[in-house]
C-alpha positions as CSV (number, residue, x, y, z in Angstrom):
1,M,0.0,-0.2,-0.2
2,N,2.7,2.4,0.9
3,E,3.9,1.9,-2.8
4,I,0.5,3.3,-4.1
5,Y,0.9,6.6,-2.0
6,V,4.7,7.1,-2.9
7,L,3.6,6.8,-6.4
8,I,0.9,9.5,-6.2
9,A,3.1,11.9,-4.3
10,L,5.7,11.1,-6.5
11,S,3.5,11.9,-9.6
12,F,2.6,15.4,-8.3
13,L,6.0,16.6,-7.0
14,I,7.7,15.7,-9.9
15,F,5.4,17.5,-12.0
16,A,4.8,20.6,-9.7
17,S,8.3,21.0,-8.8
18,P,9.4,23.0,-11.7
19,F,6.3,25.5,-11.3
20,L,7.1,25.9,-7.7
21,A,10.7,26.5,-8.5
22,S,10.1,29.5,-10.9
23,L,7.4,31.1,-8.7
24,A,9.8,30.8,-5.4
25,R,13.0,31.7,-7.8
26,I,15.1,29.2,-6.6
27,P,16.8,26.3,-8.2
28,L,14.7,23.2,-9.1
29,S,16.9,20.7,-6.8
30,P,16.6,22.5,-3.7
31,M,13.0,22.7,-4.7
32,E,12.7,19.1,-4.9
33,I,14.5,18.5,-1.7
34,M,12.6,21.0,0.3
35,L,9.3,19.3,-1.2
36,G,10.7,15.9,-0.1
37,I,11.2,17.4,3.5
38,I,7.7,18.7,3.4
39,A,5.6,15.6,1.7
40,A,7.9,13.0,4.1
41,N,6.9,14.8,7.4
42,L,3.3,15.2,6.4
43,G,3.1,11.6,5.9
44,L,2.7,11.7,2.0
45,L,5.9,9.9,1.3
46,P,5.7,6.5,3.6
47,P,9.0,4.2,3.3
48,S,8.9,2.0,0.8
49,A,11.5,-0.2,-0.8
50,T,10.4,0.5,-4.3
51,F,11.0,4.3,-3.6
52,D,14.7,3.6,-2.3
53,L,15.8,1.4,-5.0
54,A,14.0,4.6,-7.6
55,A,16.2,7.0,-5.8
56,Q,19.4,4.6,-5.8
57,I,19.0,4.1,-9.5
58,G,18.5,7.8,-10.0
59,F,21.9,8.6,-8.2
60,C,23.7,6.1,-10.6
61,Y,22.0,7.8,-13.2
62,L,23.0,11.1,-12.1
63,M,26.6,10.2,-11.8
64,F,26.1,8.6,-15.4
65,L,25.1,11.8,-16.9
66,A,27.9,14.0,-15.4
67,G,30.3,11.3,-16.8
68,C,28.7,12.2,-20.2
69,E,30.3,15.9,-19.7
70,V,33.5,14.5,-20.3
71,D,35.2,14.1,-23.6
72,F,38.4,12.4,-23.4
73,R,39.5,13.9,-26.6
74,A,39.4,17.5,-25.2
75,L,41.3,16.7,-22.0
76,L,44.1,14.8,-24.2
77,A,44.4,18.2,-26.4
78,M,44.9,20.2,-23.4
79,P,48.1,22.4,-23.5
80,R,50.9,21.2,-21.0
81,K,51.1,24.4,-19.0
82,I,47.2,24.3,-18.3
83,L,47.6,21.1,-17.1
84,R,50.5,21.9,-15.2
85,L,48.8,24.7,-13.3
86,I,45.6,22.8,-12.9
87,L,47.4,20.1,-11.2
88,I,49.1,22.1,-8.6
89,F,45.9,23.9,-8.1
90,L,44.4,20.5,-7.0
91,A,47.5,19.4,-5.1
92,L,47.1,22.4,-3.3
93,L,43.4,21.9,-2.4
94,Y,44.0,18.4,-0.5
95,I,47.0,19.9,1.1
96,L,45.3,23.2,2.5
97,S,42.4,20.8,3.5
98,A,44.6,18.5,5.6
99,L,46.0,21.6,7.3
100,A,43.2,23.0,8.0
101,V,41.9,19.4,9.6
102,W,45.2,19.5,11.7
103,I,45.3,22.9,12.7
104,F,41.5,23.0,14.0
105,E,41.1,19.3,14.9
106,L,38.2,18.8,12.3
107,P,37.0,15.1,11.3
108,Q,39.5,13.5,9.2
109,M,36.3,13.0,6.7
110,L,37.0,16.7,5.6
111,I,40.3,15.8,4.0
112,I,37.9,14.0,1.3
113,A,35.1,15.9,1.5
114,A,36.1,19.8,1.3
115,P,38.4,19.3,-1.9
116,L,35.6,17.6,-3.8
117,M,34.6,19.0,-7.5
118,S,31.8,18.4,-9.7
119,V,31.7,20.2,-13.0
120,G,27.6,19.8,-13.6
121,L,26.9,23.0,-12.5
122,L,29.3,24.7,-14.9
123,S,26.7,24.9,-17.5
124,A,24.9,27.4,-15.9
125,L,27.7,29.6,-15.9
126,Y,28.3,28.9,-19.5
127,K,24.6,30.1,-19.9
128,E,25.1,33.4,-17.8
129,Y,28.3,34.1,-19.1
130,G,29.1,32.9,-22.6
131,K,32.1,30.8,-23.5
132,D,34.5,34.1,-23.9
133,Q,35.3,34.4,-20.2
134,A,39.0,32.9,-19.8
135,W,38.4,31.6,-16.1
136,L,35.3,29.8,-17.0
137,N,37.3,28.1,-20.0
138,L,40.0,27.1,-17.3
139,A,37.5,26.0,-15.0
140,M,36.0,23.6,-16.9
141,P,39.1,21.2,-17.4
142,A,40.1,21.8,-14.0
143,G,36.5,20.4,-13.2
144,V,36.6,17.5,-15.3
145,I,40.1,16.7,-13.7
146,G,39.1,17.3,-10.3
147,E,36.0,15.3,-10.3
148,L,37.9,12.2,-11.8
149,I,40.3,12.7,-8.7
150,S,37.5,13.1,-6.6
151,I,36.1,9.9,-7.6
152,A,39.2,7.9,-7.3
153,V,39.9,9.4,-3.8
154,L,36.3,8.6,-2.8
155,T,36.5,5.3,-3.9
156,V,40.0,4.6,-2.3
157,G,38.7,6.0,0.8
158,G,35.6,3.6,0.8
159,I,37.8,0.9,0.5
160,Y,39.9,1.6,3.7
161,L,36.8,2.6,5.8
162,K,35.5,-0.8,5.1
163,N,38.2,-3.0,4.9
164,G,41.1,-1.1,6.5
165,F,44.8,-1.9,5.5
166,G,45.5,-5.3,4.8
167,V,45.2,-8.0,2.1
168,E,41.4,-7.0,1.4
169,M,42.5,-3.1,0.5
170,A,45.1,-4.3,-1.6
171,L,42.9,-6.6,-3.6
172,H,40.1,-3.5,-4.0
173,I,42.8,-1.1,-5.0
174,G,44.3,-4.1,-7.4
175,A,40.7,-4.4,-8.7
176,L,40.2,-0.5,-8.9
177,L,43.7,-0.2,-10.9
178,G,42.7,-3.2,-13.1
179,F,39.6,-1.5,-14.3
180,S,41.3,1.8,-14.8
181,A,43.9,0.1,-17.1
182,A,41.0,-1.9,-18.7
183,A,39.1,1.0,-19.5
184,L,41.7,3.2,-20.6
185,A,42.9,-0.1,-23.2
186,V,39.4,-0.2,-24.2
187,F,39.4,3.6,-24.7
188,K,42.5,3.3,-27.0
189,G,41.2,0.0,-29.0
190,L,37.8,1.9,-29.7
191,E,40.0,4.6,-31.0
192,I,41.9,2.9,-33.1
193,L,38.8,0.7,-34.5
194,F,36.7,3.7,-35.3
195,W,39.7,5.1,-37.0
196,W,40.0,2.1,-39.4
197,F,36.2,1.7,-39.8
198,P,34.5,4.9,-39.0
199,A,31.4,3.9,-40.4
200,L,31.2,1.5,-37.3
201,K,29.7,4.4,-35.2
202,T,26.5,5.0,-37.5
203,V,26.2,1.4,-37.6
204,I,25.5,1.1,-33.7
205,M,24.3,5.0,-33.4
206,P,22.7,5.9,-36.9
207,K,22.2,10.0,-37.2
208,Y,18.7,9.2,-37.9
209,D,16.9,6.6,-36.5
210,K,13.1,5.5,-35.5
211,N,14.2,3.0,-33.4
212,E,16.3,5.1,-30.3
213,K,19.3,2.9,-31.0
214,D,21.4,5.6,-29.6
215,V,19.5,5.5,-26.2
216,R,19.4,1.6,-26.2
217,F,23.1,1.5,-26.9
218,A,23.9,3.9,-24.2
219,M,21.3,2.3,-21.6
220,A,23.0,-1.2,-22.2
221,L,26.7,0.6,-21.8
222,F,25.6,1.9,-18.5
223,C,24.3,-1.4,-17.0
224,L,27.0,-3.5,-18.4
225,I,29.9,-1.3,-17.0
226,C,28.0,-0.7,-13.6
227,A,27.5,-4.4,-13.6
228,G,31.2,-5.2,-14.2
229,V,32.1,-2.7,-11.4
230,M,29.9,-4.3,-9.0
231,L,31.5,-7.6,-9.7
232,L,34.8,-6.2,-8.9
233,G,33.5,-5.1,-5.5
234,L,34.2,-1.5,-6.4
235,E,31.9,1.5,-6.1
236,V,29.1,2.0,-8.5
237,V,29.7,5.5,-9.0
238,I,32.7,5.1,-10.5
239,G,31.2,2.5,-13.2
240,A,28.3,4.9,-14.0
241,F,31.0,7.8,-14.4
242,I,33.1,6.1,-17.0
243,A,30.1,4.6,-19.1
244,G,28.9,8.0,-19.6
245,T,32.4,9.0,-21.0
246,F,31.9,6.8,-23.5
247,L,29.5,8.8,-25.2
248,P,30.9,12.4,-26.0
249,T,34.5,10.8,-26.7
250,F,33.6,8.4,-29.5
251,F,29.6,9.2,-30.4
252,S,30.0,13.2,-31.0
253,H,28.1,12.9,-34.4
254,K,25.1,12.3,-32.5
255,D,24.6,15.6,-31.0
256,D,21.1,14.8,-29.7
257,L,21.7,12.2,-27.7
258,I,23.2,13.6,-24.4
259,E,20.0,15.7,-24.6
260,K,17.7,12.8,-24.7
261,L,19.5,11.0,-22.0
262,S,19.3,14.4,-20.1
263,S,15.9,15.2,-20.6
264,F,15.2,11.7,-19.3
265,G,17.2,11.9,-16.3
266,F,16.6,14.9,-15.2
267,G,12.7,14.7,-15.9
268,F,12.0,11.5,-14.1
269,L,14.9,9.7,-12.3
270,V,17.1,12.3,-10.9
271,P,14.0,14.0,-9.4
272,I,12.9,10.9,-7.5
273,F,16.9,10.8,-5.9
274,F,16.4,14.6,-4.6
275,I,13.1,14.4,-3.3
276,H,14.0,10.9,-1.7
277,T,17.0,12.8,-0.1
278,G,14.6,15.3,1.2
279,A,12.4,12.5,2.3
280,V,14.8,11.1,4.8
281,I,15.4,14.5,6.6
282,K,13.4,15.8,9.3
283,L,12.6,19.7,9.8
284,E,13.8,19.6,13.4
285,A,17.2,18.3,12.1
286,L,17.9,21.9,11.5
287,L,17.7,22.8,15.2
288,M,19.9,20.1,16.5
289,P,23.1,21.7,18.1
290,G,26.2,22.0,15.7
291,V,24.2,21.3,12.8
292,M,24.1,24.7,11.1
293,S,27.6,25.7,12.6
294,F,28.9,22.7,10.8
295,A,27.3,23.7,7.5
296,A,28.6,27.1,7.7
297,S,32.4,25.6,8.9
298,L,32.0,23.4,5.7
299,A,31.1,26.0,3.5
300,A,34.0,28.3,4.5
301,L,36.3,25.4,4.5
302,M,35.3,24.6,0.8
303,F,35.5,28.3,-0.2
304,G,38.5,29.4,1.8
305,I,41.0,26.5,0.4
306,R,39.9,27.3,-3.5
307,L,40.3,30.9,-2.8
308,L,44.0,30.3,-1.8
309,A,44.8,27.8,-4.4
310,S,43.6,29.8,-7.0
311,A,46.9,31.8,-6.4
312,T,48.1,29.7,-8.7
313,F,46.3,31.5,-11.4
314,L,46.9,34.8,-10.6
315,S,49.4,35.8,-13.5
316,T,47.2,34.5,-15.8
317,L,43.9,35.4,-14.8
318,G,44.3,38.6,-12.6
319,R,42.6,38.8,-8.9
320,K,39.1,38.7,-10.1
321,G,39.4,36.3,-12.6
322,A,41.2,33.9,-10.4
323,A,38.4,34.6,-7.6
324,L,35.6,33.7,-10.3
325,F,37.9,30.5,-11.2
326,A,37.9,29.3,-7.3
327,L,34.3,30.2,-6.9
328,S,33.0,28.4,-9.8
329,L,34.5,25.1,-8.5
330,S,33.0,25.5,-5.3
331,M,29.6,23.4,-6.2
332,P,30.5,19.8,-5.7
333,L,26.8,18.7,-5.9
334,T,26.7,14.8,-6.2
335,L,29.8,14.2,-4.8
336,V,29.2,15.4,-1.5
337,I,25.9,13.2,-1.4
338,A,28.5,10.4,-2.3
339,T,30.6,11.3,0.3
340,A,27.8,11.7,2.9
341,T,26.2,8.1,2.0
342,L,29.9,6.7,2.2
343,F,31.0,8.0,5.8
344,D,27.4,6.9,6.9
345,C,27.4,3.5,5.5
346,T,30.9,2.4,6.8
347,H,30.0,3.9,10.1
348,Y,32.7,6.0,10.4
349,D,33.3,6.8,14.1
350,G,34.2,10.6,13.4
351,L,30.4,11.4,12.3
352,D,29.6,11.4,16.0
353,D,31.2,14.7,16.3
354,F,28.1,16.5,15.0
355,A,24.7,15.5,15.8
356,L,23.1,15.2,12.8
357,F,25.1,11.7,12.3
358,D,24.8,10.9,16.2
359,V,23.5,7.3,17.1
360,A,20.8,8.6,19.4
361,A,19.6,11.4,16.9
362,G,19.6,9.2,13.9
363,D,16.5,7.6,14.7
364,R,14.7,11.0,15.4
365,V,16.3,12.5,12.6
366,L,16.4,10.5,9.3
367,D,14.3,7.3,9.8
368,R,11.1,9.2,11.1
369,G,10.5,7.3,14.2
370,N,10.9,4.2,12.4
371,D,12.0,1.1,15.3
372,G,13.0,-1.3,12.5
373,V,16.1,0.9,11.8
374,T,19.0,-0.9,13.4
375,D,21.6,1.7,14.8
376,V,25.2,0.3,14.4
377,G,27.3,3.3,14.8
378,V,25.4,5.4,12.8
379,T,21.9,4.8,11.6
380,T,22.0,2.2,8.7
381,L,19.3,1.0,6.6
382,R,15.5,2.4,7.3
383,A,13.8,-0.7,7.0
384,T,14.8,-4.4,6.8
385,E,13.2,-4.2,3.4
386,N,15.8,-1.6,2.5
387,A,18.3,-4.5,2.5
388,D,17.0,-6.0,-1.1
389,A,17.6,-2.7,-2.9
390,Q,20.9,-2.7,-1.3
391,E,21.8,-5.9,-2.2
392,L,20.7,-5.2,-6.0
393,L,22.9,-2.4,-6.6
394,G,25.8,-3.9,-4.6
395,T,27.5,-0.6,-3.4
396,S,28.2,1.1,-0.2
397,V,28.1,4.7,-1.9
398,V,24.4,4.1,-3.0
399,G,23.4,1.4,-0.9
400,D,22.0,3.4,1.7
401,L,20.9,7.0,0.7
402,E,20.2,8.1,4.2
403,S,22.3,10.8,3.1
404,R,22.3,13.9,5.4
405,L,22.1,16.3,3.3
406,L,22.7,19.0,5.4
407,L,26.1,18.6,4.4
408,D,25.4,19.9,0.8
409,H,23.8,23.4,0.9
410,L,25.0,23.9,-2.8
411,F,22.3,22.0,-4.7
412,S,21.4,23.7,-8.0
413,S,20.1,22.5,-11.5
414,V,22.1,20.5,-13.7
415,R,22.5,20.4,-17.3
416,P,25.2,19.3,-19.8
417,V,28.1,20.9,-20.2
418,P,29.4,22.4,-23.3
419,R,32.5,20.1,-24.4
420,D,34.2,22.8,-26.8
421,W,36.6,24.5,-24.5
422,A,38.0,27.5,-26.2
423,W,42.1,27.1,-25.4
424,S,42.8,29.8,-27.8
425,E,40.9,32.4,-25.8
426,L,43.3,31.9,-22.8
427,T,46.3,34.4,-22.4
428,W,49.3,32.5,-21.3
């Protein structure tokens, strides 16, 4: 019966959220999260295994769309000087984050969380400022490389938290390196194959097709790579992301493919995910001691380390350009969610430093008073029925979407990012 109530509520919320967001003049994603909070607290979104599973799939699809924003050929064409400056900038982020954690005695999780980077929101900046801004054209490749590094760090961090140092960790890291090597080999192999037989691209994805072969191929690729990653015991996040990168890299002739995939994702699956993340939060959580102060501290840390690290580009972009570059990369979106769920699902002890993650608070805040929840370190599964959904996806990052989204106060709309970075417009 719960599934029926959830289906009815979702039908209304998904349809109404764009109108309400426009009326309130706020981005769509925060509106969906707020609607999830309100609906859940009014009893309109009761616990449901189907709802949980749909949200998990929505999260994976969101990471798949993030991968669709990455064209590896554009990255390979990057001038060496740009690459060197970007790598210095990214290294400084992690160094400054570690220093801040050590000096201010912050939880070690912030070493991973603070430097996280995601390129999804840069598309909105392209629409606002155009493609003739040097700082924005530089922010795009920096965000792409930063997102790849963030996913790798997140994956290794998850392996360590679940298994610690030892043989198990070595096996998982070996699997990760093996998967990365295999992915690179496949990329190079396809590059050679399509160079010799370019007509294969149109055979797989005809430019004009009534049977939607392009969408079918994209979905098959998404499912197969995610399945392979799960068999290796790795986080499905990285599989979904890598699957997405194949499309712009090898099938750029299908200009409308990414738009079609995005329309389906942001029109259906992704809203379910955002509504679900709001549904697992209770309004009184905002009043819990330490929650708002932690959110403010995290925001200050994320902005601060990026502004300091952006000094790398002062001679290139100037003060204003460097500041805009730093701020444009301060919108991690999905990876903050992944980090929150990762540390939650692995029962990281440092989470007890914050009331939102506290064992005693977990039952009140995130499971809506459901006594069927098992509290181990922090709140884990909302109900035993949730275990089926978790097992199906087989990943710790999205296996439990009790994601503590008060960590991420920077939600906004995501759209596909233009992949034609204008290197020539940068002054070096």
